[in-house]
C-alpha positions in Angstrom: -18.5 -25.3 3.8 -18.8 -21.6 3.0 -15.5 -19.8 2.7 -15.3 -16.0 2.8 -12.4 -15.4 0.5 -11.9 -11.8 1.5 -10.2 -10.4 4.6 -12.3 -7.3 4.9 -15.5 -9.2 4.4 -14.4 -11.8 6.8 -13.5 -9.1 9.5 -17.0 -7.6 9.3 -19.2 -10.3 8.2 -18.1 -13.7 9.5 -19.9 -13.8 12.8 -23.1 -12.5 11.2 -22.9 -15.2 8.6 -22.3 -17.9 11.1 -25.2 -16.6 13.1 -27.4 -16.5 10.0 -26.6 -20.1 9.0 -27.2 -21.1 12.7 -30.6 -19.4 12.9 -31.5 -20.9 9.5 -30.6 -24.5 10.5 -28.2 -25.0 7.8 -25.6 -27.7 8.6 -22.7 -25.9 6.9 -19.3 -24.7 8.2 -18.3 -21.2 7.6 -14.7 -20.3 7.2 -13.0 -16.9 7.2 -9.5 -16.2 5.9 -8.4 -14.2 8.9 -8.7 -17.1 11.3 -7.1 -19.4 8.6 -4.2 -16.9 8.2 -3.6 -16.8 11.8 -3.7 -20.6 12.2 -1.2 -20.8 9.3 1.0 -18.3 11.0 1.1 -20.6 14.1 1.7 -23.6 12.2 4.6 -22.2 9.9 6.3 -20.1 12.6 9.2 -22.4 12.8 10.3 -21.0 16.2 10.0 -17.2 15.3 9.4 -15.1 18.2 9.6 -11.7 16.8 6.7 -9.4 15.9 4.2 -9.9 13.3 3.6 -7.1 10.8 0.2 -7.3 9.1 -0.4 -5.3 5.9 -4.0 -5.2 4.9 -6.7 -2.9 3.9 -7.7 0.2 5.9 -11.0 -1.6 6.8 -9.5 -4.9 7.9 -6.9 -3.0 10.2 -9.7 -0.9 11.5 -11.5 -4.0 12.7 -8.5 -5.4 14.5 -9.5 -8.7 13.3 -5.9 -10.0 12.8 -4.5 -8.9 16.2 -7.4 -10.7 17.8 -7.1 -13.8 15.8 -3.3 -13.9 16.2 -3.5 -13.4 19.9 -5.7 -16.6 20.1 -2.8 -18.7 18.7 0.3 -17.0 19.6 1.5 -14.4 22.1 3.7 -12.6 19.4 3.1 -8.9 19.2 1.3 -7.6 16.1 1.7 -4.3 14.4 -0.5 -3.4 11.4 -0.9 -0.9 8.7 -3.7 -0.4 6.3 -3.0 0.6 2.6 -5.8 2.7 1.2 -5.2 2.0 -2.5 -3.0 -1.0 -3.1 -5.8 -3.4 -3.4 -7.7 -1.3 -5.9 -4.5 -0.7 -7.8 -3.8 -4.4 -8.1 -7.4 -4.9 -9.4 -6.7 -2.3 -12.2 -8.9 0.4 -10.7 -8.6 3.3 -13.3 -9.0 5.9 -10.5 -5.6 4.8 -9.1 -3.0 6.5 -11.2 0.2 5.7 -8.9 2.1 2.8 -10.1 1.7 -0.3 -8.0 5.4 -0.4 -7.3 5.3 3.3 -6.1 2.4 2.4 -3.7 4.3 -0.5 -2.4 7.4 1.5 -1.9 5.5 4.3 0.0 3.2 1.9 2.1 5.6 -0.9 2.9 8.7 1.0 3.1 7.1 3.6 5.4 5.6 0.7 7.5 9.0 -1.0 8.0 10.7 2.4 8.7 8.2 3.3 11.5 8.3 -0.1 13.0 12.2 -0.1 13.1 12.0 3.7 14.5 9.7 3.4 17.5 11.7 0.7 19.3 9.0 -1.9 19.4 9.8 -5.7 19.2 11.6 -6.3 15.9 9.3 -7.7 13.1 10.4 -10.8 11.6 7.2 -11.9 9.8 5.1 -10.0 7.2 1.6 -11.2 6.9 -0.3 -10.2 3.8 -3.7 -9.5 5.2 -5.5 -9.1 1.9 -6.1 -11.8 -0.7 -4.8 -9.4 -3.4 -1.4 -8.9 -2.0 0.2 -12.2 -2.7 0.0 -11.2 -6.4 2.7 -8.6 -5.6 4.5 -10.5 -3.0 7.9 -10.4 -4.9 7.7 -6.6 -5.1 6.9 -6.4 -1.3 10.0 -8.6 -0.6 12.2 -6.4 -2.6 11.1 -3.3 -0.7 13.6 -1.8 1.9 12.8 0.7 4.5 13.4 4.2 3.2 16.6 5.9 4.6 15.4 9.4 3.5 12.5 11.6 2.7 10.1 10.9 -0.1 9.4 13.6 -2.6 6.6 13.6 -5.3 6.2 15.5 -8.3 3.1 16.0 -10.7 3.7 15.1 -14.2 1.4 15.0 -17.3 -0.6 11.9 -17.8 -0.4 10.9 -21.4 -3.2 8.4 -21.1 -5.8 11.2 -20.2 -8.0 11.9 -23.4 -7.3 15.2 -25.1 -4.3 16.1 -23.0 -2.0 18.6 -24.7 1.6 17.4 -24.7 4.7 19.4 -25.9 7.8 17.6 -27.5 9.4 17.3 -24.2 6.4 15.6 -22.6 5.1 18.7 -20.6 1.7 20.2 -21.1 1.5 22.7 -23.9 1.1 26.3 -22.9 -2.4 26.4 -24.5 -3.7 23.4 -22.7 -2.1 24.1 -19.3 -3.6 27.5 -19.1 -6.8 27.0 -21.1 -8.1 24.5 -18.4 -11.2 25.7 -16.3 -11.0 25.7 -12.6 -12.9 23.3 -10.2 -12.6 20.3 -12.6 -11.9 18.0 -9.8 -12.5 14.8 -11.9 -9.7 15.9 -14.4 -6.8 13.4 -14.4 -4.4 15.0 -16.9 -1.6 14.8 -14.2 -0.3 12.1 -12.0 1.9 12.1 -8.9 5.2 10.1 -9.1 8.2 10.0 -6.8 10.6 12.8 -7.5 14.1 11.8 -8.3 17.1 13.5 -9.6 16.8 12.1 -13.0 13.4 13.5 -13.4 14.7 17.1 -13.1 15.6 18.9 -16.4 19.4 19.2 -16.7 19.4 22.9 -16.0 17.2 22.6 -13.0 19.2 19.7 -11.7 22.4 21.6 -12.0 21.0 24.6 -10.0 19.6 22.5 -7.2 22.9 20.4 -7.0 24.8 23.7 -6.8 22.6 26.1 -4.8 20.7 23.6 -2.6 23.1 20.8 -1.8 21.2 19.7 1.2 18.0 19.3 -0.9 20.0 17.6 -3.6 21.4 15.0 -1.2 17.9 14.3 0.2 16.5 13.8 -3.3 19.4 11.3 -3.9 18.7 9.4 -0.6 15.0 9.2 -1.5 15.8 7.1 -4.5 
């Protein structure tokens, strides 16, 4: 048997590979993980009747492979969302600077929140439609829908070669204003969730006193 052990590759290549194997007269079974996942859902549903939330890559979701496969084995409604960077982050792609836990918080949290807000059939099953995602299943299970806005702040990236850092962790004046424009490949800063504990003490006090609504929003975003 040939097993295509990738959801995106299955979504776009399964039928082509099956057609090629048939044309070549090779007596081998070709198995894709999408069909296997849908069948596994049907076999382990244990009476669940709620909707199925599919979290996969953008490419897998764009193919609609999972909604089609699930429709063949169960009539449960399907909602899907593609993450643009989670799989690459799990692989350790150096171009992904956002921590995995923050990607999960943003993607899974927003997914669950939007599903709850639009009045659709309640989701009671989350299907991990990428072979990388089970590696962070515990982190996903711990994610709760956000009850507030998400704020992000750009902070220095200490891992960037040659970055100039001051004693307080900020960029030095010389480094910050000595950089040249249009250096789009520079990764000397990273985006992280903005929480109240990341604000300098004086700034936190001003926001809390002068902008109480903003302060409460920051606290709710934690």
